[in-house]
Residue, then its C-alpha position, 0 to 999 in steps of 0.5 A: m500500500r503505497g498511499e499509506e506509506e506516503l500518509e505516514e511520511e506526511e504525518s511525521h513531517r508535520k510533527l517535525e514542523i510542529i516541534e521546530i516551531k515550538 
């Protein structure tokens, strides 16, 4: 399931962005 992997990458990326902002 390629779509699921992409979603996971997007989620981890967003989490990293949130951490950077904090």
